[in-house]
Each structure stands twice: as structure tokens, then as C-alpha cells.
C-alpha positions as CSV (number, residue, x, y, z in Angstrom):
1,X,-0.2,0.1,-0.2
2,X,1.3,3.3,-1.0
3,X,1.7,6.0,2.0
4,X,0.7,9.6,1.2
5,X,1.3,12.5,2.8
6,X,-1.4,13.2,5.2
7,X,-1.3,17.2,4.8
8,X,-4.2,17.4,2.5
9,X,-2.9,20.2,0.4
10,X,-2.7,17.6,-2.7
11,X,-2.5,20.4,-6.0
12,X,-3.9,19.5,-9.1
13,X,-1.1,19.7,-11.9
14,X,-1.5,22.7,-14.2
15,X,-1.7,22.1,-18.0
16,X,2.1,22.3,-18.7
17,X,3.3,20.6,-15.6
18,X,6.7,19.1,-15.9
19,X,6.4,15.5,-15.5
20,X,8.8,12.9,-14.1
21,X,8.2,9.6,-15.0
22,X,10.2,7.2,-12.3
23,X,10.6,3.7,-13.4
24,X,11.6,1.7,-10.4
25,X,12.6,-1.7,-8.7
26,X,10.8,-1.3,-5.9
27,X,6.7,-2.0,-5.5
28,X,7.0,-0.3,-1.9
29,X,9.7,1.7,-0.5
30,X,10.4,4.0,-3.9
31,X,6.7,4.4,-4.8
32,X,6.1,5.4,-1.0
33,X,9.2,7.8,-1.7
34,X,8.3,9.6,-4.5
35,X,4.3,9.3,-3.7
36,X,5.5,12.1,-1.3
37,X,6.2,14.9,-3.9
38,X,3.0,14.1,-5.8
39,X,0.4,16.8,-5.9
40,X,3.1,19.5,-3.7
41,X,3.5,22.0,-6.6
42,X,1.0,22.4,-9.6
43,X,3.9,22.9,-11.3
44,X,5.4,19.2,-11.2
45,X,3.6,16.0,-11.6
46,X,5.7,13.0,-10.6
47,X,4.6,9.9,-11.6
48,X,5.9,6.3,-10.7
49,X,6.0,3.1,-12.8
50,X,6.3,0.0,-10.5
51,X,7.7,-3.6,-11.7
52,X,5.4,-6.0,-13.5
53,X,7.9,-8.7,-14.8
54,X,10.9,-8.9,-13.0
55,X,13.0,-6.2,-11.3
56,X,16.3,-6.2,-13.3
57,X,17.3,-3.2,-15.1
58,X,16.7,-4.7,-18.2
59,X,13.5,-5.9,-17.6
60,X,12.6,-2.1,-16.4
61,X,13.9,-0.6,-20.0
62,X,11.1,-2.9,-21.2
63,X,8.5,-1.8,-18.9
64,X,9.3,1.7,-19.8
65,X,9.1,1.0,-23.6
66,X,5.7,-0.8,-22.7
67,X,4.4,2.7,-21.1
68,X,5.9,5.1,-22.5
69,X,7.0,4.3,-26.1
70,X,4.9,1.6,-27.6
71,X,1.9,2.5,-29.7
72,X,0.0,1.0,-26.8
73,X,1.7,3.5,-24.5
74,X,0.2,4.8,-21.2
75,X,2.1,7.9,-21.0
76,X,3.5,10.5,-23.2
77,X,7.0,11.8,-22.8
78,X,6.7,15.6,-24.1
79,X,9.5,16.8,-24.5
80,X,8.4,20.1,-25.3
81,X,7.7,20.9,-21.8
82,X,11.0,19.4,-20.7
83,X,9.4,15.8,-19.2
84,X,11.9,13.7,-17.8
85,X,12.4,9.8,-17.6
86,X,14.1,8.4,-14.4
87,X,15.1,4.6,-14.1
88,X,15.9,4.0,-10.1
89,X,18.2,1.1,-9.6
90,X,20.2,-0.8,-7.2
91,X,23.2,-2.1,-8.0
92,X,22.8,-5.7,-6.1
93,X,24.4,-7.8,-8.9
94,X,23.6,-6.0,-11.7
95,X,26.3,-4.5,-12.2
96,X,28.5,-7.4,-12.0
97,X,25.8,-9.3,-14.4
98,X,26.1,-6.4,-16.9
99,X,22.6,-4.7,-17.2
100,X,23.0,-1.4,-16.1
101,X,25.4,-1.0,-18.8
102,X,22.9,-1.5,-21.6
103,X,20.0,0.7,-19.7
104,X,22.5,3.5,-19.7
105,X,23.3,3.5,-23.5
106,X,19.5,3.0,-23.8
107,X,19.1,6.2,-22.4
108,X,21.6,7.7,-24.1
109,X,20.3,6.6,-27.5
110,X,17.0,8.1,-26.7
111,X,18.3,11.7,-25.7
112,X,20.4,11.7,-28.9
113,X,17.4,10.9,-30.5
114,X,15.3,13.9,-29.1
115,X,16.7,16.3,-31.9
116,X,16.2,13.8,-34.8
117,X,12.8,13.4,-33.9
118,X,11.9,16.9,-32.7
119,X,13.5,19.3,-35.0
120,X,12.2,22.3,-33.2
121,X,13.9,20.7,-29.5
122,X,17.3,20.5,-28.6
123,X,18.7,17.5,-26.9
124,X,18.9,17.2,-23.5
125,X,18.9,14.6,-20.5
126,X,15.6,13.4,-21.1
127,X,15.8,9.8,-20.2
128,X,18.3,8.7,-16.8
129,X,19.7,6.5,-14.8
130,X,19.4,6.8,-10.9
131,X,21.6,4.1,-9.2
132,X,22.0,3.2,-5.9
133,X,25.1,1.3,-4.7
134,X,24.0,-1.0,-2.9
135,X,20.3,0.1,-2.8
136,X,18.1,2.7,-3.0
137,X,18.2,3.0,1.1
138,X,21.3,4.4,0.8
139,X,19.3,7.7,-0.5
140,X,17.0,6.8,2.9
141,X,19.9,7.3,5.1
142,X,21.4,10.5,3.5
143,X,18.1,12.5,4.3
144,X,19.9,11.7,8.0
145,X,23.5,11.4,8.1
146,X,26.5,13.6,6.8
147,X,28.8,10.4,6.4
148,X,28.7,7.6,4.7
149,X,28.0,4.3,6.6
150,X,31.0,2.4,8.6
151,X,31.2,-1.1,7.0
152,X,32.0,-3.0,9.8
153,X,28.2,-1.6,11.5
154,X,26.7,-2.4,8.3
155,X,28.0,-5.9,8.1
156,X,26.7,-6.9,11.4
157,X,22.9,-6.7,10.3
158,X,21.6,-9.2,7.3
159,X,20.7,-6.7,4.9
160,X,21.9,-3.0,4.3
161,X,18.2,-2.3,4.0
162,X,17.7,-3.9,7.7
163,X,20.8,-1.6,8.6
164,X,19.2,1.2,7.3
165,X,16.0,0.7,9.1
166,X,18.0,0.0,12.6
167,X,20.3,3.1,12.0
168,X,17.0,5.7,11.4
169,X,15.2,5.7,14.8
170,X,12.1,4.7,14.0
171,X,12.5,3.6,10.4
172,X,12.1,6.2,7.8
173,X,8.5,7.5,7.4
174,X,7.9,8.1,4.0
175,X,4.9,10.7,5.5
176,X,7.5,13.3,6.5
177,X,10.8,12.2,5.9
178,X,11.3,13.0,2.5
179,X,10.7,16.7,3.5
180,X,14.5,16.4,4.3
181,X,15.2,16.4,0.5
182,X,17.6,19.3,0.5
183,X,19.6,18.1,3.4
184,X,20.0,14.4,1.5
185,X,20.8,16.1,-1.7
186,X,23.4,17.7,0.0
187,X,24.9,14.6,2.0
188,X,24.6,12.1,-1.3
189,X,26.3,14.6,-3.4
190,X,29.2,15.4,-1.0
191,X,29.8,11.3,-0.5
192,X,29.3,10.8,-4.2
193,X,32.2,8.7,-5.9
194,X,33.0,7.1,-9.0
195,X,36.0,4.6,-9.4
196,X,38.1,4.7,-12.8
197,X,35.5,2.7,-14.7
198,X,32.7,5.4,-13.6
199,X,30.9,2.9,-11.9
200,X,29.6,3.9,-8.6
201,X,31.6,3.1,-5.7
202,X,29.9,1.9,-2.4
203,X,27.4,4.1,-0.3
204,X,26.8,6.2,-3.4
205,X,23.6,7.2,-4.9
206,X,22.9,9.1,-8.0
207,X,19.8,10.0,-6.7
208,X,20.3,13.2,-5.5
209,X,20.5,14.3,-9.2
210,X,16.8,13.5,-9.5
211,X,16.5,15.2,-6.1
212,X,17.6,18.4,-7.5
213,X,15.1,18.1,-10.6
214,X,12.5,17.8,-7.8
215,X,13.6,20.2,-5.8
216,X,13.5,22.9,-8.5
217,X,9.9,22.7,-8.8
218,X,9.1,22.1,-4.7
219,X,11.6,24.2,-3.1
220,X,9.4,26.6,-1.7
221,X,6.5,24.1,-1.0
222,X,8.5,21.9,0.8
223,X,10.0,24.5,2.9
224,X,6.6,25.8,4.0
225,X,5.5,21.8,4.8
226,X,8.7,21.1,7.0
227,X,7.5,24.1,9.2
228,X,4.4,22.1,9.8
229,X,6.1,18.8,9.7
230,X,9.1,19.5,12.1
């Protein structure tokens, strides 16, 4: 069940609202997180697309083709309005299995093709990958902590998800904790690192880039809501 804010100030999106489509692995954590921003601003529409047939990056790519590109697509990416698509993926074993690189290549190809298909629109990063290492919980962690986790402490837990749930007092509250968006952006960006092959090092998350895009539309609304929730 998707958790939503209870402040009841949801706004209907305007006709020209910027749309962010989020294709994600999880059916609970990620949709619950991004649901917080739905209706926060009339200038932004956040649409989460959960998986239906597997969660590996290549299956998410096929899912996006089905709902965003195919003849029977459910949504239309309006490049003239600057709409974006984000694949929110975990590192897990997908990197070792070579399933993230093809997804990134697919996004690059889609972006390159924009001005070829639409003469009046310049190329921009419409299709993107927001990878977290080891998982999306890395992004949640940075809402509260400015430094990377200590590996020895993480190792004491059965999973990284369990570590984050135990580290954040009371667990992550999807109805109010996303209000810490700007804090999470700052912490995640500061700790973001790539290796020599441009792959994410452990405890890095690209979701801060997506966070910046969202924040650009809801900054003032987040500030007001934060005063209510804190």
C-alpha cells in the first residue's frame, strides 16, 4: 500500500506541468517515497511506474518501452515541456551481470534521438539512470546522516536495508521524512564517488540528481511543509 502525505494540500497539476516518470525496481519503498511529492506543486507531476515482470534493469527498460514508447503506451513523454524519465535502480548484482550498462546506453540513445525526431527541440537529458550502491536505502540514509556508513557496522546486519531501518530511529517515515530532501541532496552529493571505470563506489547514490530536479519545482512548498511537519 502506497503511503501518502496527510496534510491534504494536494494540488492538481497545471496543463503544462513538468512530468517526471520514475521507473523503479520496488513496489513499496520507491513508490512510497516519491508519492510524497505528488501534488506538492501544481507545476510538477511525479508519476511512478513500478515493475510488473521482474526487477532487473533490462526488464525495467522493457517496462518503460511498453508504457512510454509503444503504440499502446499509457503515458506520453512531452519533450517540449522538458519531461524526464528516471530509472531508479539498485546496484545489487546487476552491475556484475552487465545489466546496468545497457540501460545507460539505451538512455543515451534516446536522448541523442530527440532533436532527430523533433526538429524544434534541442537534445537534453530526458532519459536518465539514478543508481544507488548498494540499494535505494542508501538515498534514504542520507536524509539523516552526512557521512558514509561504517562498513563494519553494516556487516553486523543481515542486509543493508535492515541496517538503514535500524540506524534511522523509528525507521524512515514516508509521510514526513522526504521533507529532508535538500539535506539528502547535500549529503549524497558530498559522498558520491565513481571508480576508474565510472561505476558507482559503495555508499554512493545518483538519486541526488533526481532530487535536484524535484527540488527545483517544490523548493518553496517543501520549506512550508517542513515548518508544519518538524
